[in-house]
N, C-alpha and C positions, 0 to 999 in steps of 0.2 A: 812631310810623309814619308817621300823617299829616302830623306836622311835618315829617319826614325826605323823605317823599315830595314834599309840596308844595314846600318849599324848594329841594329838588333839580331838580324840573321845573319851577321858575321860573328858577333859575340856569341850569338847559339851554337854555331859551327864549331867555333873554339873549344867552348865548354862540352860540346858533343862528344870531340876528340879527345878531350881530357877524360870523359867518363870513359869511353871504349878503354883507353890505355890503363886507367885506374883499375876496370873491371878485370882486365887481364892479369894486371898485379894482384888484385885479391884472390884471384882464381888459383895462384900459385900457394902452394900449400908451405908452411914454415912453422912448424909446430915448437921448435926450438926457440924462435924469436915471439912468435904470435901463440901461446899456448892454447888461448881461446879463440883463435882465429881473427881474420881481418874484416869481418860482417860490420862492426862498426865504423869503418872506413866510409861505406855507402853514405849513410846519412849525415855524415860530414860534409861530404862531397856535394851532398844536394843541398845542404845549408848554405855552402859557399855559393854554389850558382844561382841559388834562389835569391840571395843578398845582392848580387852583380845585377841580375836581371830586375828586381825592385828598385834599385837605385836609378837603373834606365829608363824605367816606365816613369818613375816619379818624377825625373829629370825633364823627360820629353813632355809630361803633362803639363807641369808649370811653364815651361818654354812655351806651349801651343796655346794656353791660356793667356800668356802674354800678348801673344801675335793675334789672338782674337780682340783682344781690347786695343791694339794698337792697327786694327783696319784691316786685318787679314795677310795673306800672302800670295803674291803672284807666282804661277807655275806653269812652265811649259808643257801643257797637256800632251803634245805630241809623244815629246820623249818620255813622258811620265807613264802614257799607255805602253809604251815599248818596255821600259824597265818593269812595270807591274806584271806583262806578261812575262818577262822572262823570271821574275822572282817567282811567280806562281809554278812555273815549272820546276824552277831549281829547287823549291821546298818540297815538292812531292817526289822529286828525284832522292832527295836527302832522306826524308820520310820512309821511303821504301828501302832504303840501304839501312837505315838504324833498325827497322821493324826486323828486317832480316838478320842484322847483328844481335838484338837482343834474344833471338830465339837460339842463336848459334853460342851466345855467351851465358844465357839464363841469367842475366842481370836485370833486376827491378830497376837500376839507374837507366840503363840504356833503352829498357821498356818505356820510362816515363818520357826519357827523350824523344822516342819516335812518335807519341802522343804529342808532345809538344811541337814537334816538326809539323805534323798533320794539321794542327790549329794555326801556325804559321802560313801554311798553304791556304787554308780557309780565309785568314786574315787578307793575303796577298790578292786573293780572287775578291775580296770584297774591296779592297783598295783599286782595283782594276774597275770594277763597276763603278765607283766614286769617280775616278777621273773621265769615265765614259761621260757619266752625268754631268761633271763640269764644262767638259767639252761641248754638251748639248746646252747648256746655260749659256755658254760664250754665243754659240751659233744663233740663239734667239734673242740676243740683246740683254741679257742678265749677267753680263761680265762680272758685276759688282759683287754679286752674290758668289760666283765661282771662287772669289779670293779667299773665300771662308770655308772650301770645301776641304783644302789640304790642312790646316790645323785642325778642323773638325774631325777628320779621320784621324790624326795623331791621338785627339783628345778621346774618340770612342775606343780605338785600338787600346789605348794605356787603361783605361776604365775594365775593358773586357781581360786585358793580361794581368793586372795588378792582384785577383785573387788566385792566380796560378801560383807564382813564388810565395805568397803569404800562407797558403795552405800547405804548400810542400815544407816551408820553414817549420809550420806547426806539427806536422806529421813525423818530420825528420827529429825534432826535439823529444817528443813523446819515444822513439825507438831509442834514441840516445839515453834517455832517464829510465829504460825498461817499463813504461806505461803498459798496460795490461793490454793484450792482443784485442782485436775485435770481438763485439758480442757474438757472432755468430760461430767463430772457432772456438771460443772459450766453453759456449754451451755443448758445443758437438762433443769435446774432450771430458765435460763434466757428465755427461748421458753415457758416455763410455765407462768412465769410472765408477757410476754408480751400478752399472751391470757387472762390472767387475766385482765389486763390493758384493754383491749379492750372491754370484757365483762362488766365490772363495770365501764367503761369511767374514769378510774384512769389516772391521768398526767403523773405520773414517777414513778418508783421503783428502789431504791438501794439492791441490795444483796451481802452480805458476807457470803463465804462459805469456811470453812477449814476443815480438816481431823486431828483430834489427836488422834492416837492409834486407838483403834475401834470406836471411836465416830465422827459422823458428825455434825458440828456446822452450823448451818444455822440461819443467821440474816439478815431480811427482813425489809425495811421499804418502806411504800407505801406513795406517796405524793397527796393528794386527791385534788380536786377543788371542787367549789360550784355544778357542774354538775355531779359529781361522783354520783354513786349508792350505795355508801355505807354509810347509814344512820343511823345504829344502831350497838350494840354491837353484835347484832344477826347476822347481815350482816358480820361483822369482823370474826366472828367465822365460818362463812360459807367459806369465803375465806382461812382460816387458815385450815381447814378440806379437802379443796381441795389440799392445797400445802401438807398437811401431807399423803393424799392418794396416791399422785403421786411421792413421794420421797420415799416411802417404798421399791421400788424395788431396791434400792442401797444398801438394805441388811447391813446397819450399825446402831448402836444405834444411835438416834437423839438427840440433844440439839438443839431446835428449839424458836426462838423468834420473833414476827411479829408485827410490829407497825404500826400505822395509824395517819398521821399527814397532816395539810393543809400548815405547812412550813417546808422549805427544811431544815433550819437550824437544827431543831431536828434530822435529819437524818446522819447529818456530822460528 
């Protein structure tokens, strides 16, 4: 368990530092080379990080299952207790640093990293408790059972951690293929569009909304009729302002394109 926890934390630390540097790079504007921004780099980085963690968890799980079948694993509980205590404190420190960095950099990657380090801290505390239990078993004459504590905790930790990289890979892949944004955000935008349609006598509207990294991409096409109250560029800009103001609450960077046409074919 010490090897798993230490190696996992070390790799996580390297990936967290990579996330911070990548976020700084993404924050630098470069419209000449990246006319559509660099938001797509965020889900790519998350997928890379998640694949590394998925490989680590799977390898540790298989190795620990083999140890269980081979009769367990002897651990120096005194050293293990000291390590677990230091590991728990270290994980909490890194979590607090990543949490602060996520606010300063306004990055979904770093925010996800801070959450992961919080979970690492909880696991390390659980490991500490596990080694205390192992020490108690040795002192009451059940030392044979203590040999299964170490691989057992690795198996438990791996099972707990496995869904995290899997879910991250799935969600990031959705962002890469411009999968529709969450139902709650999409529903709020559609309600807003219906209100605008009614106020400006607009025949119909088509909304395409996707989240890519920290960016919310909104594309809206309004289908006008001869009776619509949109008669000038100024009227169009008023509608754009309404949508902009009402989508600020989503607290994401926005890439917004709002078009007006009398022909539906230009909206499809």
